[in-house]
N, C-alpha and C positions, 0 to 999 in steps of 0.2 A: 555702517553695518550693511546697508542695501547694496553698496558696491561689492561687498564680499560674496554676494550671491553668485556672481559670475565665476567665482572660484569654488562654488559648491561646498562652502565651509560652514560648520556649526561650531560655535565657541563654547568651551566649558565655563560653567558658572563658578565652581568651587575650587579655590586654591587648596583647601584642606584635602579634597579628594586627590588632587595631583600630588601633594606631599605624601599621602599614604601610598599611592601607586609607586612613586619613585623609591620609597624605602623598601619596596619589594623587588626592585629591579637589581641588575648587576652594576648599575651606574653608581660611581663613587666620586670622592673628592679629587681623584687623580685623573679623571677622564675628560677628554675633549668630546663635546656632544653637539651634534647638529640638530637644529630644529627647523623643520620645513613648514612654512606658513604660520609664523607665530601669532599673527592676527592682532589681538588686543593685548597680548603679553601675559596672560594668566599663567600659562605653563612656563613661559620664559622666566618669570619672577622666581619660580621654585627651582628651575634649573640653575640659575646663577648662584643660588644659595647652596646648591647640592653638589656641583661639580667644578672642576678646575677652570674650564673655558667653554663658552657657548658660542656657536656660530649660528645665528638666526637669519634665515633666508626668506624674505617676504617680497612677493611679486607686486602686491597692491601698494602703489606709491603713497596714498593717503594713510594707510595703516602703518607703512614704514616710517612716515614722518612722526606719527604718534608714538611709535616705539623709540625713535631717536630721543624725543623729549622725555619719555618715561624712564629711559635707562642712561641718560646723559652722564650720570655720575657713577656708573657701575663699571669698574675696570676690567672685569673678566668676560665681557661680551663683545662680539663683533657683529654688527648689523649689516646685512647685505640686501640692497634693493634689486632683486634679480629673479629670473625664472630658475628655479632649482634644476629643472631638467636641462637647462643650457649651461649650467655651471659645472666645472670639473670637480671631482671628489679628491680629497687629500691623499697624499702618499703615506702619511703617518697614521698610527692607530687612532680610531675614533668610534663613537657609538651614535645612535640616533634615537631621539624621543620626540614624536611629533603627532599632532592632530592634523593629518594631511587633507588637502582638498579631495573630496570624493571623486570628482570627475577625472582626475589624473592618477587615481590610485594605482592602476596596473602599470602605468609608465614609471611611477616613482619606485615601486617595488622592483621592477625589472632593472632600473638604473642601479639600485643598491646591490642586488645580488649578482649582477653581471659585471660590476666594476672590477678593474684590475686589482684594486685594494678595497674589497667590500667592508662594511662596518663589522666590528667584532660582535656587536649585538644591536638589534633595532627593536623599538617598541612603537607601533603605528596604530593610530585610531582609524579603523576601516569598517565598512559595512559588513555585517555578519555574513551575508550571502557571498560576498567576495572573499572574505577570510576563509570560508570553508573550501573555496576553490584553490586558494593559495596553499592552505595547510594540508588538504586531503585528509586521510584518516589519522587519528581518531576524531579530529575536530569536525570533519565532514563525513558524509556517508560512504565516500569512496575516494580513491586516489584520482587525481586529474592529470592531464598532460603537464600542467604547470608544476604541480607538487612532485611528480615523478622526475621532472627535469631538475628541480632545485634541491630536493632532499638528500641526495648523496653528499652535498656540501653544506647544508643548513638544516638545523632543527627548527621547524615552523609549527607554532601552536597558538591557540587562543588562550590567553591567560587571565582575561577579565571581561565581563559583560557590563556595559554601562546601562543606566536607565535613560530613557529618552529625555526625561526632565532634567538630566545633568547638563543639557545643552541649551544655548540660546542662539538663533531660533531653534525650537525643538524639531529634531529630524523626524521624517515620516518612516524611517527604517531603523532597525536595531543596529547599534554600534558596539564594537568590541575592541579590545586591545590585543593586537597581533604581535607576537614576539618572533623574530627571525634571528637566530643565533648561529654564527659561523661555527661549524664543527672543527674541533681541533684535529681529529683524524677522519678525513673524508672517506666515504664508502667506495668511491671510484678514484683511481689514480689520475693525476692531472694530465698525464700523457694520453689517457684514454677518454678525456672529457668530450672532445669534438665527436668522436666516434659514438659515444654513448648518446649525446644529444641528437645526432642524426638518426640513430636507431629508434629512439623513443618517439621523435616527431613522425618518422615514417610509419611506425606501428599505429600510432593514434589517428593518423590521417588517411590511412588506406580505406578506400570506399568499398569495403567488403562487409558481409554480415557478421563476421567474427574474426578473431585474431589469427586463427589457423589459415583462413582464406587470405587475410591481409598480408600475411608473411609467407605465402606459398612460393614466392620467388626467392625467398631467403632460406627457409628450412624445408626439407622434404617432409612429406606427411609422417613418415616413421620417426624422423628427428623430433618433430613437434609433439607427436604422441608420447615419445619417451620423456621429453621435457615436461609435458603435462603431468605425467605420472610422478616424475622425480620431484617436481615443484608443487605437486598437490593442487592442480586446478583442472577443470573440465576441458575437454577437447574443443568445445564450442564456446569457450570463454570470450567475452568482449574485453577490449583494452581497459575500460574503467573498472572491471571486476577483479583485476590483479592487484595484489598489494606490492609495496616497494621491494620486499625481499624477493618476490617472484620475478619482478622486472629485472632486478640485478642478476638473478640466476639466469634468465633468458639472455641478457647481454653478455654474461660471462661465457656462455656456450657460443654465442654469436662471435665473440672475439677470437676464440680459440678453435672452434669447430666448423666455421664457414669459410669457404674459399674466397680469395680476394676478388675474383670476378663477380661474385654475387654482392660483395660489399660495395662495389662500384655503383650498384643500383640505388644505394642509400646516400652516397656521398653528397654532401652539400644541401640536404633538405632543411636542416636547421637554419642555415644562412638564408635560405629563401623565405622561411617563416619570419625571420627577423626583418627582412625587407618589407614584407606585408604588414607587419606590426608597426613599422616606422611610418607607413603611409596613413595609419590611423591617428598618429600623434597630433597632427594639426587639428583634427576634429576634437580630440580630448581637451586640447588646450584652449579652445575657443568656446566650449560649452559642453554640456552633458550629452555625450553621444548615445544614441539609442542602443547601439550594440557594444557599449563599453565593457559590459560584464562578460560578453562572449569573448572579447579580446584577451581575457585572463587566460583562456585555454580550456580545452574540453575536459 
């Protein structure tokens, strides 16, 4: 148990609670399910009884050896002693149900939603504060850079709040079950995905007092004023004050109403953000980074 501290993981006490939660998910007897950081195997025991196949990826070697012994006679489980972040995801349909290590939460969520073949549905145990940043409204008080980037392709929501006493050792923070479900009909066409990502990252990271000033090289004042009226927001609005519908409205006009010369100013900013985030990964994987929550996005 002490060794698991380096992975910032708290284990659930009750198999009954896991069974109850699983019965409320979309996971069924035909599904292949990934579990990230199975630890002592409490969740794993319920998953193997609930679904067709379980792929359990455990980085801690001693915990992995315990899992091998515990599940040696179970045919529908594959145990992997590896770092989930270094392991390729499958090409076939799959789902995820995991009590993930808190110190690599942002890296795991990004890996799942940015995969070429993301999971159809994911249920992740995460800290409440991080969940609000991932999900944005209505789970949190406002949309964030992360939520606005992800939600055209995923429905993200907090579906359960745990008691701290549900875990051993008991965490010092509130923990929730975060659901990330792939949308059957995305809100942005795949062909426009990179352009949308560049636009959102540029808008959120412009060092200006408001969005009008931050996008003044993209929209004229009159264009932005008309957009503010049409989309029902104030001219001095800040990026975090817009909802997803308004962001998609802004992007729609950007796509059709802005000249290519101006679009070149934004080109590639999302890729640069990804490179910055990748430099944080080593810190996340060796201990709890002081700025890990900020890496989720503004």
